[in-house]
C-alpha positions in Angstrom: 103.2 -67.0 -83.6 103.6 -64.7 -80.6 106.8 -64.2 -78.4 106.0 -63.2 -74.9 108.7 -60.7 -73.7 110.0 -60.0 -70.2 112.2 -56.9 -70.2 114.6 -56.3 -67.3 115.4 -52.6 -67.0 113.2 -49.6 -67.7 115.5 -46.5 -68.1 117.6 -45.5 -71.1 118.0 -48.9 -72.8 114.8 -50.2 -71.3 112.9 -47.4 -73.1 114.8 -48.0 -76.4 113.9 -51.7 -76.3 110.3 -51.0 -75.3 109.9 -48.6 -78.2 111.3 -51.3 -80.5 108.9 -54.0 -79.4 106.0 -51.5 -79.7 106.8 -50.2 -83.2 108.4 -53.1 -85.0 105.2 -55.0 -85.9 103.6 -51.8 -87.1 106.2 -51.4 -89.9 107.7 -54.8 -90.6 106.0 -58.1 -91.3 107.8 -60.4 -88.9 107.4 -64.2 -88.7 106.6 -63.7 -85.0 105.0 -60.9 -83.0 106.6 -59.7 -79.8 104.0 -59.4 -77.0 105.0 -56.8 -74.3 104.2 -59.1 -71.4 106.2 -58.0 -68.4 108.5 -55.0 -67.6 110.8 -55.6 -64.6 112.8 -53.2 -62.4 113.5 -52.6 -58.7 111.6 -49.4 -58.4 107.9 -50.3 -58.6 106.7 -46.8 -59.1 109.2 -46.1 -61.8 108.5 -49.4 -63.6 104.8 -48.9 -63.5 105.1 -45.4 -65.0 107.2 -46.6 -68.0 105.0 -49.7 -68.4 101.9 -47.5 -68.7 103.6 -45.2 -71.2 104.7 -48.1 -73.5 101.9 -50.5 -73.0 103.5 -53.4 -71.0 100.8 -55.7 -69.7 102.3 -56.3 -66.3 105.2 -55.3 -64.1 107.5 -57.2 -61.8 110.2 -56.1 -59.3 112.0 -59.4 -59.1 113.9 -60.8 -62.1 114.0 -64.2 -60.4 110.2 -64.4 -60.4 110.1 -63.1 -64.0 112.3 -65.9 -65.2 110.3 -68.5 -63.3 107.2 -67.7 -65.3 106.1 -70.3 -67.8 104.5 -67.8 -70.1 107.7 -65.8 -70.9 109.6 -66.8 -74.1 112.2 -64.1 -74.3 114.2 -62.4 -71.5 115.7 -59.0 -72.5 118.4 -57.7 -70.2 119.1 -54.0 -70.2 120.2 -53.8 -66.5 123.8 -52.8 -65.6 126.6 -55.0 -66.6 127.3 -56.6 -63.1 124.0 -58.6 -63.2 124.2 -59.7 -66.9 125.7 -63.1 -66.2 123.5 -64.1 -63.3 120.3 -63.2 -65.1 121.4 -64.7 -68.5 122.5 -68.0 -67.0 119.3 -68.3 -65.0 117.3 -67.5 -68.1 119.1 -70.0 -70.2 118.6 -72.8 -67.7 114.9 -71.9 -67.6 114.8 -72.4 -71.4 114.3 -68.7 -72.3 115.6 -67.0 -75.4 117.9 -64.1 -74.4 118.7 -60.6 -75.7 121.4 -58.9 -73.6 122.8 -55.4 -73.9 126.6 -54.9 -74.3 129.2 -55.3 -73.0 128.1 -58.9 -72.4 129.7 -59.3 -69.0 132.2 -57.9 -66.5 135.1 -60.1 -67.9 135.9 -62.9 -70.3 135.3 -65.6 -67.7 131.7 -64.5 -67.2 131.1 -64.0 -70.9 132.2 -67.5 -71.6 129.9 -68.9 -68.9 127.0 -67.0 -70.5 127.8 -68.4 -73.9 128.2 -72.0 -72.6 124.9 -71.8 -70.6 122.9 -70.5 -73.7 124.5 -73.0 -76.0 123.9 -75.9 -73.6 120.3 -74.9 -73.2 119.7 -74.6 -77.0 118.1 -71.2 -76.7 118.5 -68.2 -79.0 121.0 -65.6 -77.7 121.7 -62.2 -79.0 123.9 -59.3 -77.8 122.7 -55.7 -78.3 125.3 -54.4 -80.8 122.6 -52.3 -82.4 124.9 -50.4 -84.7 125.2 -53.4 -87.0 121.5 -52.6 -87.8 122.3 -49.0 -89.1 121.5 -49.3 -92.8 124.6 -47.4 -93.7 126.8 -49.8 -91.8 125.0 -52.8 -93.3 125.7 -51.2 -96.7 129.4 -50.9 -95.8 129.4 -54.6 -94.9 128.0 -55.4 -98.3 130.4 -53.2 -100.2 133.3 -54.8 -98.4 132.0 -58.3 -99.1 131.5 -57.4 -102.7 135.1 -56.4 -103.0 134.3 -52.7 -103.7 137.3 -51.4 -101.6 139.6 -54.4 -102.3 142.0 -55.8 -99.6 141.6 -53.9 -96.3 144.7 -52.2 -95.0 143.4 -49.8 -92.3 140.5 -49.6 -89.9 140.5 -46.5 -87.7 137.6 -45.6 -85.3 136.7 -43.1 -82.6 133.7 -42.9 -80.3 133.6 -39.5 -78.7 131.2 -38.1 -76.1 131.3 -35.2 -73.7 128.6 -35.9 -71.1 131.0 -36.1 -68.1 133.4 -33.3 -68.9 132.0 -31.3 -66.0 134.0 -32.5 -62.8 130.8 -31.9 -60.8 128.8 -34.4 -62.8 127.7 -37.0 -60.3 129.2 -40.5 -59.7 126.7 -42.5 -61.7 126.9 -46.3 -62.0 128.7 -46.1 -65.4 131.7 -44.6 -63.5 131.9 -47.5 -61.0 133.9 -50.6 -62.0 132.0 -52.9 -59.7 128.8 -52.2 -61.6 129.9 -51.2 -65.1 133.0 -53.3 -65.5 134.9 -50.6 -67.3 134.4 -47.0 -68.4 134.6 -45.5 -71.9 136.4 -48.7 -73.0 133.5 -51.1 -72.3 130.7 -48.6 -72.9 131.9 -47.0 -76.2 134.9 -49.0 -77.2 132.8 -52.2 -77.3 130.8 -50.9 -80.1 133.9 -50.0 -82.1 135.3 -53.5 -81.5 132.2 -55.2 -82.7 132.0 -53.0 -85.8 135.6 -53.8 -86.6 135.0 -57.5 -86.3 131.9 -57.2 -88.4 133.6 -55.3 -91.2 137.3 -56.4 -91.0 137.7 -59.6 -89.0 139.3 -61.0 -85.9 141.9 -59.2 -83.8 145.4 -60.6 -83.4 147.3 -58.4 -81.0 147.1 -54.9 -79.5 148.6 -52.3 -77.2 146.6 -49.9 -75.2 146.5 -47.0 -72.8 143.8 -45.3 -70.7 143.3 -42.4 -68.2 140.9 -41.3 -65.6 141.0 -37.5 -65.7 138.6 -36.8 -62.8 139.4 -39.0 -59.8 136.5 -38.1 -57.5 132.9 -36.9 -58.1 129.8 -35.9 -56.1 127.7 -38.9 -55.1 124.5 -39.2 -57.2 121.1 -39.1 -55.5 119.2 -40.0 -58.7 120.1 -41.1 -62.2 118.3 -41.8 -65.5 120.2 -42.8 -68.6 123.0 -40.4 -69.1 121.7 -37.7 -66.7 121.9 -37.5 -62.9 121.4 -35.3 -59.9 124.2 -34.8 -57.3 123.7 -34.7 -53.6 125.8 -32.5 -51.2 129.1 -31.3 -52.6 131.0 -32.7 -49.7 129.7 -36.2 -50.3 132.1 -37.5 -52.9 133.2 -40.9 -54.2 136.0 -42.3 -56.3 135.8 -42.9 -60.0 137.0 -46.4 -60.6 136.8 -46.7 -64.4 138.6 -45.1 -67.3 137.5 -41.8 -68.8 139.3 -42.4 -72.0 141.0 -45.4 -73.7 143.0 -45.8 -76.8 144.7 -48.8 -78.5 146.4 -50.0 -81.6 145.9 -53.4 -83.1 146.8 -55.8 -85.8 144.0 -57.9 -87.3 144.5 -61.6 -88.2 144.3 -60.7 -91.9 147.1 -58.2 -91.6 145.1 -55.0 -91.5 146.1 -52.3 -89.0 143.7 -50.6 -86.6 143.5 -47.6 -84.2 140.7 -47.1 -81.7 139.8 -44.2 -79.3 136.9 -44.0 -76.9 136.4 -41.0 -74.6 133.7 -39.1 -72.7 135.9 -36.0 -72.6 135.5 -34.6 -76.1 133.6 -31.3 -75.7 131.2 -30.8 -78.6 131.0 -34.5 -79.5 127.6 -35.9 -78.4 127.6 -39.3 -79.9 130.4 -39.2 -82.4 130.8 -42.9 -83.4 132.9 -42.7 -86.6 135.1 -45.1 -88.5 137.1 -45.2 -91.7 138.1 -48.3 -93.7 140.9 -48.0 -96.3 141.5 -50.8 -98.8 143.5 -51.4 -102.0 140.6 -50.3 -104.2 138.9 -47.6 -102.1 137.6 -46.3 -98.8 134.5 -46.1 -96.6 133.7 -43.5 -94.0 130.8 -43.5 -91.5 129.7 -41.0 -88.7 126.8 -41.9 -86.5 125.9 -38.2 -86.1 125.1 -38.4 -89.8 123.8 -41.9 -89.7 121.8 -41.9 -92.9 125.0 -41.2 -94.9 127.9 -43.3 -96.0 131.0 -41.9 -97.7 132.5 -44.1 -100.4 135.6 -43.6 -102.5 136.3 -46.0 -105.4 139.8 -46.2 -106.8 138.3 -47.3 -110.1 136.7 -43.8 -110.7 138.3 -41.6 -113.4 141.0 -39.4 -111.9 139.2 -36.2 -112.9 136.0 -37.1 -111.0 137.5 -39.4 -108.3 137.2 -38.9 -104.5 134.6 -39.4 -101.9 130.9 -39.5 -102.7 128.2 -39.2 -100.1 125.5 -41.9 -100.4 122.2 -41.1 -98.8 121.3 -44.6 -97.5 117.5 -44.2 -97.7 116.6 -46.0 -101.0 114.3 -49.1 -100.8 117.3 -51.2 -102.0 119.2 -50.4 -98.9 119.0 -52.7 -95.8 115.8 -52.4 -93.7 114.8 -49.1 -95.5 111.9 -50.6 -97.5 109.8 -50.8 -94.3 110.1 -47.1 -93.6 109.7 -43.8 -95.5 110.1 -42.6 -99.1 113.7 -41.9 -100.2 115.4 -39.0 -98.4 113.1 -39.2 -95.4 115.7 -40.2 -92.9 115.5 -42.6 -89.9 117.1 -42.3 -86.5 118.9 -44.0 -83.6 115.7 -45.7 -82.3 115.3 -47.6 -85.6 118.4 -49.7 -85.0 116.7 -51.4 -82.0 113.6 -52.0 -84.1 115.7 -53.7 -86.8 117.4 -55.7 -84.0 114.1 -56.9 -82.6 112.8 -57.7 -86.1 115.8 -60.0 -86.8 115.6 -61.7 -83.4 111.9 -62.4 -83.7 112.4 -64.0 -87.1 115.3 -66.1 -85.9 113.2 -67.4 -83.0 110.3 -68.2 -85.3 112.4 -70.0 -87.9 114.8 -71.6 -85.4 117.8 -70.1 -87.2 121.0 -68.6 -85.7 121.0 -64.8 -85.0 124.0 -62.4 -85.0 125.6 -60.8 -83.2 125.2 -63.4 -80.4 127.0 -64.3 -77.2 129.9 -65.7 -79.2 130.4 -62.2 -80.6 130.0 -60.9 -77.1 132.8 -63.2 -75.9 135.1 -62.1 -78.8 134.5 -58.5 -77.9 135.2 -59.2 -74.2 138.5 -60.8 -75.1 139.6 -57.6 -76.8 138.4 -55.4 -74.0 140.3 -57.5 -71.5 143.4 -57.5 -73.6 143.3 -53.7 -73.7 143.2 -53.6 -69.9 146.0 -56.1 -69.6 148.1 -54.2 -72.0 147.4 -50.9 -70.2 148.3 -52.4 -66.9 151.4 -54.2 -68.0 152.5 -51.7 -70.6 153.0 -54.2 -73.4 151.6 -55.8 -76.6 149.0 -58.5 -75.8 148.0 -61.4 -78.0 144.2 -62.0 -78.0 145.1 -65.7 -77.8 146.5 -65.1 -74.3 143.0 -64.5 -72.9 
C-alpha cells in the first residue's frame, strides 16, 4: 500500500523528514510506501525550492487546505511549537494519521488535547523523538531489559550546544516563548526526558533551575534551521526563554536522575550524552559518537573489567542490517529514516507506534514541572500537573 504524505514545514526539520521519506524505501522493505505528495509552508518560493530538491509532487501554502484534501493519509508537522495543537487537532478530526515534532505542545493542557483528539479519531499518532531510533540507544534499551546492568540506581544526562553563545546572534523563533514554548529546556531537555522514560521509567518528583544569560538580541531578518541573519544593531528584542536549565529528579522506581540542557557550552555542537548506572554495570552514550555504546559489566573478571566500547554497526544491532557492512557508520539523518519506517509499518498493520502523543504528554508534564519548580523554588510532584 501507499501512504500519501503532507509535510508541514520545509526548513531544518522539514528537510530531515523529506530526506527520510525519500530514502527509507530505498533501503528498507516497509509494509507501506510513503508517497511525497504535498510540501506545505508559508513562503511559496522557499517551499517550491525545497520541493524540487527532494521530489515532492505538489506544494501548498495553507495547512488548512492541505488537511482538507481527501488524498492525504499522513500529516507530518515540523512547524514551530505554537501551531502544533491547532494543526494536529484539525488533522485528527479529518481522520489523518499524524507525526508531530517535539516538544508536542506549548503546555500540558494543549498536549492532552492533542492526545484526546487523536485517540478519539482512532488515527495513528507519533511524536518525533528520533533518538530512540539511534541503534546504540536501542541496544542500550535491550541491555537494560535483559538485566545486563541490574537494578538502575542513577541516570545522568546532559545536552550541550553552543550556537547562541554570541550575544549578537539574532533573536530567532526558538528564543521566543510565544512561538517555542520554552528554550533549551523544551528544545534539548525534552529529548533527555524521553530517553530517560524510555530507558529508566516514569518520573516521580523534581526540582529545577534555569537562567537566561543574554536578555536582549538583535532582531532577525531571516532564519533557517539554527542559522540566522540579524538586521540593524539598534533593532533589538527581548529573549523570553531559558538559555540553560538543570534539574534533579527521583524516578518512580527509586532511581535518581540529573539533567542539564544548555546552548551556552562553547565547543559542544550537539553533545547529547547520558550515563546509566545499575547494580550490575553501566552504560554510557554520546550522540557525537553515535555509532558507539560504552558498556561496563560488573560480572567481568577484576583484572579485565571496566568499560568496553561497542561499535554498534553489526547486522544483529537494531536497524543496521538495512545499511552498510560492519564498521561503516551511519549518521543523524538515519534516525529519521528509522522513525518513518516504523511509522509506515504501524499504519499498514494497524498496530500502535511509539513514541506517540501519550509519550509527548508525559514529557510535557516533566517540562512543566521543571518550570513550576524553577518559578516557585521547590520540589514538584509530577502528579501535581
